C-alpha positions in Angstrom: 0.0 0.0 0.0 1.2 3.5 -0.9 0.6 5.8 2.1 -1.0 8.5 0.0 -4.3 10.2 -0.6 -5.4 10.9 -4.1 -8.3 13.0 -5.5 -9.6 11.5 -8.8 -11.3 14.0 -11.0 -13.8 12.0 -13.1 -15.8 13.7 -15.9 -18.9 11.8 -17.0 -21.5 12.2 -19.8 -23.7 9.3 -20.9 -21.0 6.9 -19.8 -23.1 4.0 -18.4 -21.7 1.4 -20.8 -18.2 1.3 -19.3 -18.4 3.4 -16.1 -18.7 0.4 -13.7 -15.6 -1.1 -15.1 -13.6 2.1 -14.8 -14.7 2.7 -11.2 -13.9 -0.9 -10.3 -10.4 -0.4 -11.6 -10.0 2.7 -9.5 -11.3 0.9 -6.4 -8.7 -1.8 -6.9 -5.8 0.7 -6.9 -3.1 -0.2 -4.4 -3.5 3.2 -2.8 -5.6 3.1 0.3 -7.1 6.6 0.3 -8.9 7.9 -2.8 -11.5 10.6 -3.0 -13.7 10.7 -6.1 -14.9 14.0 -7.6 -17.3 13.0 -10.3 -18.8 15.8 -12.5 -21.7 14.8 -14.7 -22.3 17.0 -17.6 -26.0 16.3 -18.1 -26.2 12.5 -18.7 -29.5 11.1 -20.0 -28.6 7.5 -19.5 -27.9 5.5 -16.3 -24.7 7.3 -15.5 -26.0 9.3 -12.5 -27.6 6.2 -11.1 -24.3 4.3 -11.4 -22.5 7.1 -9.7 -24.9 7.1 -6.8 -24.6 3.4 -6.3 -20.8 3.7 -6.1 -21.1 6.8 -3.8 -23.1 4.7 -1.3 -20.6 1.9 -1.2 -17.3 3.8 -1.6 -15.0 3.0 1.3 -11.7 4.6 0.3 -12.7 8.2 1.0 -15.2 10.7 -0.1 -17.3 10.3 -3.2 -18.6 13.6 -4.5 -21.0 14.0 -7.3 -21.1 17.5 -9.0 -23.3 19.0 -11.7 -21.1 19.9 -14.7 -21.3 23.1 -16.6 -23.0 21.5 -19.6 -20.5 22.9 -22.1 -18.5 19.8 -23.1 -15.7 17.7 -21.7 -13.1 20.5 -21.7 -15.1 22.8 -19.6 -16.2 19.9 -17.4 -12.6 19.0 -16.6 -11.8 22.6 -16.2 -14.5 23.0 -13.6 -13.3 19.8 -11.8 -9.8 21.2 -11.6 -11.1 24.2 -9.8 -13.5 22.3 -7.5 -11.6 19.2 -6.5 -7.9 19.7 -7.1 -6.9 21.1 -3.8 -8.2 18.5 -1.4 -5.3 15.9 -1.6 -1.5 15.8 -2.0 -2.0 14.0 -5.3 -4.6 14.6 -8.0 -5.5 12.4 -11.1 -7.8 13.0 -14.1 -10.0 10.1 -15.1 -12.1 9.4 -18.2 -15.3 7.4 -17.8 -14.6 4.4 -19.9 -11.0 3.2 -19.4 -9.4 0.5 -17.2 -6.6 1.3 -14.9 -3.8 -1.1 -13.9 -3.9 -1.7 -10.2 -0.5 0.0 -9.7 -1.2 3.0 -11.9 -1.5 5.6 -9.1 1.2 4.0 -6.9 3.7 4.2 -9.8 2.8 7.8 -10.6 3.1 8.8 -6.9 6.5 7.1 -6.7 7.8 9.1 -9.7 6.3 12.4 -8.5 7.9 11.9 -5.0 11.3 12.2 -6.6 10.6 15.9 -6.9 10.5 18.4 -4.1 6.9 19.0 -2.9 7.1 22.7 -3.8 8.0 21.9 -7.5 4.9 21.6 -9.7 5.2 18.0 -11.1 3.1 16.2 -13.6 3.2 12.5 -14.5 1.7 11.1 -17.7 2.5 8.4 -20.2 1.6 5.9 -22.8 -1.6 3.9 -23.0 -2.7 0.5 -24.2 -5.4 0.9 -26.7 -8.3 -1.5 -25.9 -11.6 -2.3 -27.7 -15.1 -2.4 -26.3 -14.4 -6.0 -25.1 -11.2 -4.9 -23.3 -8.9 -6.7 -25.8 -5.7 -4.9 -26.5 -5.5 -3.3 -29.9 -2.1 -1.7 -29.8 -0.2 1.1 -28.0 -0.2 4.8 -28.2 2.9 6.4 -29.7 6.2 6.1 -27.8 7.7 9.6 -27.4 11.5 9.8 -26.9 12.2 13.5 -26.7 12.4 15.1 -23.3 9.2 16.9 -22.1 9.6 20.7 -22.2 7.7 23.9 -22.9 9.1 24.2 -26.4 7.5 20.9 -27.2 4.3 21.6 -25.2 3.6 24.8 -27.2 3.0 22.7 -30.3 2.1 19.2 -29.1 0.2 17.4 -26.3 2.4 14.7 -24.8 0.1 12.4 -22.8 -3.6 11.9 -22.4 -5.4 13.3 -19.4 -6.5 9.8 -18.5 -2.8 9.0 -17.6 -2.1 12.2 -15.7 -1.4 12.5 -12.0 0.1 15.6 -10.3 1.2 16.9 -6.9 -0.5 19.6 -5.0 1.9 22.3 -6.2 0.8 21.5 -9.7 -2.8 21.2 -8.7 -2.7 24.7 -7.2 -1.2 26.1 -10.4 -3.7 24.3 -12.6 -6.6 25.5 -10.5 -5.4 29.1 -10.6 -4.9 29.0 -14.3 -8.3 27.3 -14.9 -10.0 30.3 -13.1 -8.2 32.7 -15.5 -8.7 31.0 -18.9 -10.1 28.2 -21.0 -8.1 26.2 -23.5 -8.2 23.5 -26.3 -7.9 20.5 -24.0 -7.2 20.0 -20.3 -4.3 17.5 -20.8 -2.5 19.8 -23.3 -3.0 22.7 -21.1 -1.6 20.9 -18.0 1.5 20.1 -20.0 1.9 23.7 -21.2 1.4 25.5 -17.9 3.5 23.1 -15.8 6.4 23.0 -18.2 5.9 26.8 -18.8 6.5 27.7 -15.2 9.6 25.5 -15.0 7.9 22.5 -13.3 8.8 18.9 -13.9 7.0 16.8 -16.4 7.5 13.0 -16.3 6.7 10.8 -19.3 6.3 7.1 -18.5 7.0 4.9 -21.5 5.2 1.9 -19.9 1.4 2.0 -20.4 -0.5 1.9 -17.1 -4.1 2.0 -18.4 -6.3 0.5 -21.0 -7.6 3.4 -23.2 -10.9 2.5 -24.5 -11.5 2.9 -28.3 -15.1 3.1 -29.4 -17.4 5.1 -31.6 -18.4 7.5 -28.8 -14.9 8.6 -28.0 -14.4 12.3 -28.2 -10.6 11.7 -28.7 -9.4 8.5 -30.2 -6.1 6.8 -30.9 -3.2 8.9 -32.0 -1.1 6.6 -34.2 -1.2 4.9 -37.6 -1.9 6.3 -41.1 -5.4 7.4 -40.3 -4.2 9.5 -37.3 -1.5 11.0 -39.5 -3.9 11.9 -42.2 -6.2 13.6 -39.5 -3.2 15.7 -38.3 -2.4 16.7 -41.9 -6.0 17.6 -42.4 -6.0 19.7 -39.2 -3.1 21.7 -40.6 -4.6 22.1 -44.1 -8.0 23.2 -42.9 -6.8 25.6 -40.3 -7.7 23.7 -37.1 -4.1 23.5 -36.0 -3.8 27.3 -36.3 -7.1 27.8 -34.5 -5.8 25.6 -31.6 -2.6 27.5 -31.5 -4.5 30.8 -31.3 -6.6 29.6 -28.4 -3.6 28.1 -26.6 -1.5 31.3 -27.0 -4.4 33.4 -25.7 -4.5 31.2 -22.6 -0.8 31.4 -22.1 -0.8 35.2 -22.5 -3.4 35.2 -19.7 -0.9 33.4 -17.5 2.2 35.1 -18.8 3.2 36.4 -15.4 3.5 32.8 -14.2 5.8 31.6 -17.0 9.6 31.3 -16.7 11.8 33.8 -18.6 12.9 31.0 -21.0 9.2 30.0 -21.7 8.4 33.7 -22.4 11.2 33.8 -25.0 9.8 30.6 -26.6 6.3 32.0 -26.5 7.3 35.3 -28.1 9.4 33.5 -30.8 6.4 31.3 -31.7 4.0 34.3 -31.9 6.5 36.1 -34.2 6.8 33.1 -36.5 3.0 32.9 -36.8 2.8 36.5 -38.0 5.9 37.0 -40.2 6.3 33.6 -41.9 9.8 34.6 -43.0 12.8 32.3 -42.8 14.4 34.2 -40.0 11.4 33.7 -37.7 11.0 30.1 -38.6 14.7 29.5 -38.0 14.2 31.3 -34.6 11.7 28.6 -33.7 14.3 25.9 -34.3 16.9 27.8 -32.2 14.4 27.9 -29.3 13.9 24.2 -29.6 10.2 24.3 -30.8 9.8 20.8 -32.0 7.3 17.9 -32.0 8.1 14.4 -30.9 9.2 13.0 -34.3 11.1 14.1 -37.4 8.0 13.7 -39.7 6.0 15.8 -37.3 8.8 18.4 -37.3 8.7 18.6 -41.1 4.9 19.2 -41.0 5.3 21.8 -38.2 7.8 23.9 -40.1 5.9 23.5 -43.4 2.8 24.8 -41.6 4.9 27.8 -40.4 6.1 28.5 -44.0 2.6 28.3 -45.4 1.0 30.5 -42.7 -0.9 27.6 -41.1 0.9 27.8 -37.7 
């Protein structure tokens, strides 16, 4: 048993099909104290009933059921980060349809505890991709480059369903969530924690089964289909739109960023406007890169074409 207390921030919406299995896997974690903060975003199926059954029998800590803002999963997680992130030394995000390995939280806590408590620290990693029947379909991409803000500004590193963070990071995330919205909660956590000079841990070993099904809002991130989707996002301007929203959020929190992160942020904003070779080369000098060479090529091509 890991002598720790964790708050699990669970966002739900019409998740009755797999919710019991996810909650069972959280109950089986080899951590003895877990508070659940479940925010339901207006489910019309049996999700709320399932949550109430689990609330009545939960023995590891508190089980809180909140009413979500009704504005989609990003705002639901954002509201959870503000409401439930400060009650425990460790905080984890949870989707409603995955399956966690029993040591998922204990491993994350062990990694986080290598940092000083006052240093904002985020743990995330790879996932096993599983089907509706729980059978493994493959793995999420394995990233080899060191997590840093110059990567975070152009790429999300790990899914929110893998993320665990310490209270210093939870305070930072909650404060930033009160100030701004963003494209996705997991990408934002990577950006703001690396942006202030915190520590980001990437675990190459999958610790959860990430469910793939037709109702997924965000699916698997590898293979030719996923690559074509990323190319399409650049071509139709979605990538540029995401960057605009992320940069606006980062500007709201500019006073929290490290000096180096501000230099990277400013270089990125100049490259989006000017599109000249000098500005694009400046991105390279500041280490603005994705996690693979083909993705780097796409990134700098997008900059050259004004799609950044």
